[in-house]
N, CA, C and O of each residue as an XYZ file, in Angstrom:
628
protein
N     -35.769     65.173    161.915
C     -34.549     64.615    161.792
C     -34.519     64.176    160.261
O     -35.456     63.584    159.725
N     -33.464     64.495    159.690
C     -33.204     63.818    158.134
C     -33.036     62.495    157.988
O     -32.446     61.900    158.890
N     -33.459     61.848    156.968
C     -33.201     60.578    156.821
C     -31.724     60.509    156.320
O     -31.272     61.298    155.490
N     -30.974     59.447    156.925
C     -29.545     59.243    156.641
C     -29.626     57.768    155.990
O     -30.403     56.903    156.392
N     -28.723     57.607    154.938
C     -28.763     56.461    154.010
C     -28.337     55.275    154.980
O     -27.363     55.323    155.731
N     -29.359     54.023    154.828
C     -29.062     52.882    155.727
C     -28.903     53.126    157.254
O     -28.144     52.484    157.980
N     -29.798     54.238    157.682
C     -29.670     54.369    159.046
C     -30.230     53.512    159.781
O     -29.776     53.627    160.920
N     -31.120     52.569    159.701
C     -31.886     51.254    160.358
C     -30.849     50.220    160.498
O     -30.889     49.453    161.460
N     -29.897     50.141    159.584
C     -28.707     49.210    159.636
C     -27.501     49.470    160.346
O     -26.601     48.630    160.330
N     -27.373     50.620    161.013
C     -26.154     50.994    161.690
C     -25.553     49.983    162.532
O     -24.561     49.407    162.085
N     -25.988     49.674    163.675
C     -25.757     48.573    164.686
C     -25.186     47.309    163.833
O     -23.999     46.989    163.906
N     -26.224     46.546    162.935
C     -25.398     45.508    162.401
C     -24.333     45.617    161.430
O     -23.508     44.710    161.309
N     -24.293     46.786    160.651
C     -23.217     46.991    159.829
C     -21.778     47.573    160.875
O     -20.621     47.541    160.457
N     -22.073     47.951    161.914
C     -20.909     48.097    162.664
C     -20.477     46.767    163.246
O     -19.292     46.539    163.488
N     -21.337     45.988    163.446
C     -20.710     44.686    163.979
C     -20.025     44.024    162.817
O     -18.924     43.503    162.992
N     -20.593     44.013    161.676
C     -20.016     43.383    160.504
C     -18.522     44.043    160.124
O     -17.534     43.409    159.754
N     -18.626     45.434    160.311
C     -17.269     46.128    160.168
C     -16.171     45.594    161.142
O     -14.987     45.423    160.851
N     -16.769     45.359    162.354
C     -15.701     45.208    163.356
C     -15.324     43.591    163.181
O     -14.160     43.225    163.344
N     -16.137     42.865    162.919
C     -15.615     41.278    162.715
C     -14.948     41.266    161.672
O     -14.152     40.330    161.600
N     -14.983     42.244    160.482
C     -13.963     42.141    159.057
C     -12.819     42.617    159.651
O     -11.803     41.947    159.465
N     -12.721     43.790    160.441
C     -11.429     44.387    160.911
C     -10.632     43.234    161.717
O      -9.450     42.995    161.471
N     -11.377     42.535    162.704
C     -10.747     41.810    163.548
C     -10.146     40.613    162.522
O      -8.944     40.390    162.376
N     -11.033     40.028    161.971
C     -10.296     39.041    160.821
C      -9.200     39.369    160.124
O      -8.199     38.678    159.936
N      -9.499     40.772    159.640
C      -8.264     41.365    158.936
C      -6.870     41.412    159.798
O      -5.735     41.101    159.439
N      -7.246     41.808    160.804
C      -5.897     41.899    161.922
C      -5.482     40.862    162.249
O      -4.375     40.902    162.785
N      -6.062     39.656    162.111
C      -5.590     38.350    162.474
C      -4.564     37.702    161.380
O      -3.452     37.185    161.489
N      -5.528     37.988    160.154
C      -4.657     37.561    159.019
C      -3.482     38.206    158.642
O      -2.542     37.613    158.112
N      -3.500     39.583    158.933
C      -2.172     40.495    158.979
C      -1.201     40.142    159.928
O      -0.027     40.445    159.718
N      -1.564     39.487    161.039
C      -0.628     39.273    161.967
C       0.132     38.022    161.546
O       1.358     37.937    161.622
N      -0.683     37.037    161.090
C      -0.290     35.835    160.516
C       0.768     36.006    159.424
O       1.815     35.361    159.366
N       0.320     37.073    158.454
C       1.173     37.313    157.197
C       2.471     38.175    157.638
O       3.460     38.040    156.917
N       2.560     38.957    158.636
C       3.603     39.453    159.465
C       4.663     38.392    159.744
O       5.830     38.451    159.355
N       4.141     37.458    160.434
C       5.130     36.319    161.055
C       5.557     35.542    159.985
O       6.666     35.016    160.078
N       4.855     35.363    158.936
C       5.172     34.454    157.624
C       6.430     35.302    157.001
O       7.506     34.780    156.705
N       6.085     36.854    156.831
C       7.007     37.596    156.180
C       8.466     37.462    157.127
O       9.585     37.379    156.621
N       8.254     37.462    158.238
C       9.622     37.593    159.152
C      10.091     36.041    158.821
O      11.301     35.925    158.626
N       9.465     35.083    158.750
C      10.089     33.823    158.658
C      10.822     33.575    157.161
O      11.804     32.865    156.944
N      10.088     34.338    156.241
C      10.816     34.089    154.747
C      11.978     34.919    154.822
O      12.904     34.617    154.069
N      12.142     36.084    155.715
C      13.367     36.949    155.470
C      14.414     36.043    156.358
O      15.621     36.156    156.140
N      13.924     35.141    157.365
C      14.884     34.213    157.761
C      15.232     32.905    157.336
O      15.648     32.009    158.070
N      15.010     32.832    155.921
C      14.983     31.541    155.105
C      14.132     30.417    155.112
O      14.347     29.323    154.592
N      13.058     30.823    155.808
C      11.947     29.571    155.875
C      11.154     29.832    154.604
O      10.061     30.396    154.549
N      11.892     29.319    153.543
C      10.967     29.358    152.302
C       9.893     28.389    151.880
O       9.254     28.450    150.829
N       9.795     27.627    152.685
C       8.419     26.492    152.762
C       7.032     27.207    153.172
O       5.918     26.683    153.133
N       7.354     28.546    153.580
C       6.288     29.148    154.105
C       5.292     29.934    152.879
O       4.287     30.629    153.024
N       5.973     29.538    151.716
C       5.459     30.290    150.505
C       3.863     29.951    150.263
O       3.164     30.834    149.766
N       3.306     28.728    150.598
C       2.096     28.643    150.359
C       1.196     29.466    151.093
O       0.200     30.035    150.646
N       1.680     29.481    152.385
C       0.982     29.981    153.269
C       0.739     31.717    153.142
O      -0.266     32.351    153.462
N       1.952     32.192    152.598
C       1.961     33.717    152.372
C       1.023     33.819    151.288
O       0.383     34.867    151.205
N       0.827     32.885    150.420
C      -0.097     33.131    149.084
C      -1.541     33.225    149.752
O      -2.256     34.223    149.657
N      -1.869     32.102    150.414
C      -3.232     32.205    150.983
C      -3.713     33.339    152.101
O      -4.853     33.795    152.180
N      -2.659     33.665    152.889
C      -3.113     34.876    153.818
C      -3.054     36.424    152.837
O      -3.651     37.431    153.219
N      -2.313     36.385    151.669
C      -2.417     37.334    150.892
C      -3.625     37.629    150.104
O      -4.070     38.745    149.834
N      -4.065     36.551    149.791
C      -5.426     36.326    149.062
C      -6.496     36.933    150.061
O      -7.251     37.866    149.788
N      -6.433     36.212    151.325
C      -7.470     36.354    152.503
C      -7.105     37.894    152.871
O      -8.140     38.555    152.968
N      -6.186     38.486    153.053
C      -5.983     39.839    153.222
C      -6.782     40.878    152.382
O      -7.545     41.749    152.800
N      -6.436     40.588    151.118
C      -7.037     41.098    149.934
C      -8.528     41.547    149.926
O      -8.967     42.676    149.712
N      -9.308     40.222    150.253
C     -10.761     40.065    150.275
C     -11.111     40.740    151.585
O     -12.040     41.544    151.513
N     -10.546     40.568    152.761
C     -10.899     41.215    154.065
C     -10.911     42.710    154.028
O     -11.913     43.353    154.340
N      -9.859     43.221    153.668
C      -9.417     44.568    153.429
C     -10.698     45.095    152.679
O     -11.332     46.028    153.171
N     -11.018     44.611    151.700
C     -12.159     44.913    150.629
C     -13.657     45.290    151.444
O     -14.352     46.306    151.469
N     -13.771     43.918    152.095
C     -15.049     43.867    152.829
C     -15.085     45.124    154.018
O     -15.989     45.947    154.158
N     -14.070     45.033    154.666
C     -14.037     45.999    155.929
C     -14.057     47.445    155.421
O     -14.765     48.176    156.113
N     -13.540     47.951    154.529
C     -13.486     49.026    153.652
C     -14.849     49.230    153.092
O     -15.420     50.295    153.330
N     -15.483     48.222    152.299
C     -16.842     48.721    151.707
C     -17.781     49.015    153.008
O     -18.424     50.064    152.975
N     -17.897     48.253    154.039
C     -18.817     48.158    154.971
C     -18.356     49.598    155.790
O     -19.276     50.312    156.188
N     -17.329     49.910    155.974
C     -16.994     51.169    156.597
C     -17.728     52.362    155.772
O     -18.229     53.347    156.315
N     -17.712     52.123    154.420
C     -17.996     53.267    153.578
C     -19.646     53.171    153.614
O     -20.253     54.237    153.510
N     -20.384     51.978    153.752
C     -21.868     51.993    153.714
C     -22.249     52.716    155.267
O     -23.306     53.343    155.344
N     -21.490     52.621    156.305
C     -21.906     53.062    157.561
C     -21.406     54.389    157.736
O     -21.613     54.911    158.831
N     -20.815     55.004    156.904
C     -19.993     56.328    157.038
C     -21.288     57.561    157.104
O     -21.362     58.311    158.077
N     -22.127     57.634    156.111
C     -23.086     58.501    156.186
C     -23.887     58.604    157.669
O     -24.208     59.699    158.133
N     -24.152     57.407    158.311
C     -24.789     57.557    159.624
C     -23.776     58.039    160.693
O     -24.204     58.793    161.566
N     -22.542     57.691    160.704
C     -21.338     58.040    161.642
C     -21.251     59.516    161.484
O     -20.911     60.320    162.352
N     -21.599     59.762    160.272
C     -21.107     61.300    160.114
C     -21.864     62.190    160.551
O     -21.426     63.249    161.001
N     -23.277     61.864    160.478
C     -24.414     62.652    160.896
C     -24.670     62.472    162.435
O     -24.606     63.453    163.176
N     -24.973     61.157    162.941
C     -25.501     61.040    164.279
C     -24.006     60.908    165.221
O     -23.973     61.389    166.354
N     -22.993     60.322    164.720
C     -22.169     60.078    166.008
C     -21.039     61.302    165.866
O     -20.801     62.013    166.842
N     -20.343     61.510    164.557
C     -19.625     62.726    164.497
C     -20.267     64.186    164.658
O     -19.836     65.063    165.407
N     -21.059     64.254    164.056
C     -21.818     65.525    163.768
C     -22.335     66.024    165.052
O     -21.940     67.051    165.605
N     -23.326     65.160    165.525
C     -24.129     65.428    166.827
C     -23.210     65.275    168.063
O     -23.416     66.059    168.989
N     -22.154     64.298    168.198
C     -21.628     64.246    169.514
C     -20.069     64.596    169.536
O     -19.589     65.574    170.108
N     -19.351     63.619    168.806
C     -17.768     63.851    168.645
C     -17.297     65.142    168.538
O     -16.463     65.594    169.324
N     -17.818     65.835    167.528
C     -17.331     67.223    167.013
C     -17.572     68.319    168.034
O     -16.989     69.403    168.039
N     -18.542     67.899    168.941
C     -18.931     68.897    170.003
C     -18.427     68.724    171.400
O     -18.065     69.629    172.151
N     -18.457     67.130    171.707
C     -17.763     66.776    173.149
C     -16.459     66.203    173.117
O     -15.699     66.329    174.078
N     -16.222     65.736    172.339
C     -14.880     64.694    172.121
C     -14.226     64.982    170.833
O     -14.210     64.122    169.952
N     -13.634     66.249    170.654
C     -13.016     66.527    169.166
C     -11.613     65.745    169.226
O     -11.015     65.794    168.151
N     -11.041     65.126    170.113
C     -10.045     64.327    170.015
C     -10.246     63.058    169.359
O      -9.473     62.344    168.720
N     -11.577     62.932    169.694
C     -12.037     61.338    168.903
C     -12.254     61.399    167.498
O     -11.923     60.481    166.748
N     -12.915     62.670    167.038
C     -12.963     63.027    165.552
C     -11.464     62.892    164.986
O     -11.225     62.204    163.994
N     -10.672     63.456    165.547
C      -9.439     63.829    164.952
C      -8.655     62.536    164.912
O      -7.832     62.338    164.017
N      -8.960     61.411    166.126
C      -8.233     60.219    165.955
C      -9.183     59.458    164.777
O      -8.708     58.560    164.082
N     -10.263     59.817    164.665
C     -10.986     58.855    163.448
C     -10.665     59.409    161.972
O     -10.904     58.692    161.001
N     -10.174     60.568    161.832
C      -9.385     61.103    160.632
C      -8.125     60.604    160.442
O      -7.652     60.336    159.337
N      -7.425     60.440    161.769
C      -5.915     59.943    161.610
C      -6.040     58.464    161.203
O      -5.211     57.989    160.427
N      -7.051     57.714    161.700
C      -7.041     56.321    161.323
C      -7.692     56.138    159.765
O      -7.365     55.190    159.051
N      -8.376     56.873    159.466
C      -8.836     56.671    158.169
C      -7.768     57.221    157.049
O      -7.981     56.853    155.894
N      -6.781     57.962    157.260
C      -5.711     58.501    156.452
C      -4.913     57.355    156.575
O      -4.521     56.927    155.490
N      -4.546     56.717    157.580
C      -3.573     55.547    157.711
C      -3.850     54.480    157.218
O      -2.987     53.700    156.816
N      -5.268     54.227    157.154
C      -5.723     53.134    156.367
C      -5.671     53.229    154.971
O      -5.366     52.276    154.255
N      -5.972     54.402    154.539
C      -5.972     54.723    153.108
C      -4.515     54.498    152.476
O      -4.272     54.207    151.305
N      -3.459     54.729    153.686
C      -2.110     54.346    153.067
C      -1.903     52.926    153.012
O      -0.998     52.425    152.345
N      -2.887     52.136    153.838
C      -2.493     50.723    153.928
C      -3.247     49.969    152.538
O      -2.821     48.909    152.080
N      -4.349     50.656    152.004
C      -4.702     50.037    150.788
C      -3.721     49.578    149.715
O      -3.915     48.504    149.145
N      -2.667     50.355    149.415
C      -1.595     49.994    148.407
C      -0.739     48.652    148.819
O      -0.246     47.836    148.041
N      -0.698     48.647    150.219
C       0.198     47.437    150.609
C      -0.761     46.183    150.571
O      -0.281     45.073    150.339
N      -2.325     46.376    150.833
C      -2.978     45.338    150.679
C      -3.138     44.865    149.269
O      -2.997     43.670    149.008
N      -3.478     45.909    148.181
C      -3.300     45.295    147.005
C      -2.048     44.862    146.594
O      -2.088     43.816    145.946
N      -1.024     45.309    146.756
C       0.598     44.834    146.452
C       0.584     43.158    147.168
O       1.066     42.159    146.634
N       0.044     43.210    148.206
C       0.242     41.650    148.769
C      -0.769     40.652    147.890
O      -0.430     39.498    147.629
N      -1.876     41.141    147.518
C      -2.882     40.359    146.891
C      -2.411     40.335    145.592
O      -2.655     39.243    145.079
N      -1.785     41.160    144.790
C      -1.213     41.004    143.487
C      -0.152     40.142    143.316
O      -0.183     39.227    142.493
N       0.937     40.407    144.152
C       2.182     39.565    144.352
C       1.534     37.999    144.800
O       1.803     36.958    144.201
N       0.694     38.101    145.902
C       0.733     36.784    146.649
C       0.040     35.749    145.617
O       0.310     34.567    145.828
N      -0.812     36.035    144.535
C      -1.325     35.244    143.871
C      -0.395     34.125    143.191
O      -0.757     32.970    142.969
N       0.826     34.650    142.909
C       1.718     33.849    142.423
C       3.006     33.359    143.122
O       3.691     32.374    142.843
N       3.159     34.201    144.015
C       4.333     34.358    144.803
C       5.014     32.901    145.275
O       4.409     32.044    145.920
N       6.313     32.810    144.847
C       7.109     31.510    145.345
C       8.447     31.866    145.693
O       9.347     32.081    144.881
N       8.529     31.914    146.831
C       9.791     32.492    147.448
C      11.092     31.842    146.870
O      12.136     32.479    146.729
N      10.948     30.564    146.558
C      11.876     29.770    145.982
C      12.364     30.222    144.687
O      13.568     30.104    144.461
N      11.633     30.699    143.850
C      11.666     31.108    142.504
C      12.226     32.609    142.337
O      13.211     32.998    141.708
N      11.304     33.316    143.084
C      11.750     34.809    143.092
C      12.054     35.068    144.636
O      11.176     35.312    145.465
N      13.385     34.984    144.901
C      13.799     35.348    146.250
C      14.180     36.912    146.448
O      14.475     37.461    147.509
N      14.098     37.489    145.154
C      14.314     39.152    145.322
C      13.006     39.698    145.782
O      12.990     40.849    146.220
N      12.015     39.068    145.737
C      10.601     39.707    146.234
C      10.471     39.578    147.570
O       9.583     40.221    148.129
N      11.496     38.562    148.466
C      11.113     38.308    149.606
C      11.186     39.708    150.780
O      10.338     39.891    151.653
N      12.175     40.429    150.588
C      12.365     41.549    151.492
C      10.981     42.612    150.988
O      10.304     43.187    151.841
N      10.743     42.735    149.706
C       9.471     43.701    149.790
C       8.226     42.968    150.299
O       7.506     43.485    151.153
N       7.989     41.839    149.807
C       6.891     40.827    150.860
C       6.691     41.310    152.074
O       5.686     41.799    152.590
N       8.288     41.025    152.670
C       7.962     40.882    154.284
C       7.821     42.569    154.816
O       7.279     42.888    155.874
N       8.331     43.379    153.996
C       8.099     44.926    154.165
C       6.791     45.212    154.219
O       6.363     45.861    155.173
N       5.994     44.798    153.259
C       4.613     45.233    153.007
C       3.785     44.271    153.839
O       2.599     44.567    153.982
N       4.261     43.101    154.440
C       3.337     42.462    155.373
C       3.287     43.316    156.861
O       2.277     43.513    157.537
N       4.666     43.755    157.157
C       4.677     44.032    158.458
C       4.351     45.722    158.410
O       4.300     46.254    159.519
N       4.180     46.399    157.499
C       3.616     47.759    157.353
C       2.462     47.725    157.329
O       1.853     48.550    158.010
N       1.734     46.751    156.532
C       0.125     46.445    156.741
C      -0.399     46.151    158.010
O      -1.369     46.724    158.508
N       0.449     44.981    158.681
C       0.166     44.833    160.017
C       0.257     46.059    160.976
O      -0.730     46.364    161.646
N       1.382     46.750    161.057
C       1.092     48.008    161.735
C      -0.022     49.003    161.561
O      -0.580     49.555    162.510
N      -0.284     49.180    160.429
C      -1.259     50.135    159.952
C      -2.766     49.495    160.541
O      -3.546     50.178    161.205
N      -2.940     48.480    160.276
C      -4.407     47.695    160.541
C      -4.281     47.438    162.102
O      -5.298     47.435    162.796
N      -3.017     47.221    162.653
C      -3.198     47.483    163.953
C      -3.620     48.668    164.907
O      -4.310     48.631    165.926
N      -3.074     49.608    164.350
C      -3.499     51.109    164.568
C      -5.221     51.454    164.380
O      -6.038     52.009    165.116
N      -5.308     50.840    163.042
C      -6.657     51.039    162.784
C      -7.661     50.359    163.841
O      -8.616     50.986    164.299
N      -7.405     49.167    164.156
C      -8.299     48.164    164.864
C      -8.459     48.898    166.326
O      -9.560     49.024    166.863
N      -7.413     49.299    166.822
C      -7.345     49.815    168.330
C      -8.075     51.104    168.286
O      -9.060     51.321    168.992
N      -7.539     52.024    167.382
C      -8.270     53.279    167.439
C      -9.793     53.418    167.023
O     -10.501     54.353    167.396
N     -10.249     52.301    166.144
C     -11.557     52.142    166.049
C     -12.248     51.506    167.293
O     -13.426     51.781    167.522
N     -11.684     50.828    167.947
C     -12.227     50.490    169.361
C     -12.253     51.502    170.241
O     -13.319     51.623    170.845
N     -11.258     52.393    170.537
C     -11.330     53.564    171.145
C     -12.204     54.549    170.894
O     -12.655     55.165    171.859
N     -12.648     54.919    169.464
C     -13.622     55.803    169.042
C     -14.963     55.032    169.278
O     -15.938     55.684    169.651
N     -15.046     53.975    169.126
C     -16.517     53.304    169.354
C     -16.713     53.194    170.648
O     -17.901     53.248    170.965
N     -15.839     53.037    171.645
C     -16.092     53.078    172.998
C     -16.357     54.545    173.780
O     -16.896     54.648    174.882
N     -15.842     55.686    172.934
C     -16.495     57.027    173.327
C     -17.998     57.289    172.929
O     -18.845     57.800    173.662
N     -18.170     56.862    171.679
C     -19.708     56.980    171.106
C     -19.946     56.173    170.050
O     -19.744     56.582    168.907
N     -20.381     54.988    170.287
C     -20.887     53.829    169.310
C     -21.825     54.512    168.382
O     -21.928     55.733    168.268
N     -22.569     53.522    167.662
C     -23.475     53.843    166.872
C     -24.822     54.417    167.486
O     -25.747     54.748    166.745
């Protein structure tokens, strides 16, 4: 059997990846609620919007980075030896999840960049964009977390 990068750390990396993804999901949920609140005129939520925007940026990088570290193990042991042969729908779901989360990256980066100095009272023109980015990111991350759980339940590390 060939040696795969970080093969012995697959389970701890999977747990770390899941924890980061769940934290990201929670932060995105809060940010989506704040985005809707800003659209409804609750401008006092600006400080919370800035905090969650920074948190989302950091958590997205952590979840993405840990996912990259565990990908070689997943590609050989999980996908190559099992999913592609016995559960091809799960392989396809993984590809869809990864592509949609790649689309989520610009939303996370935009929220991070805008959220650093976002004050809805001074820049009300940004509120609709901020709310749209928050809701779109929430939808994409929600799909990613649910599909990741489904794929892992079929064949974990």
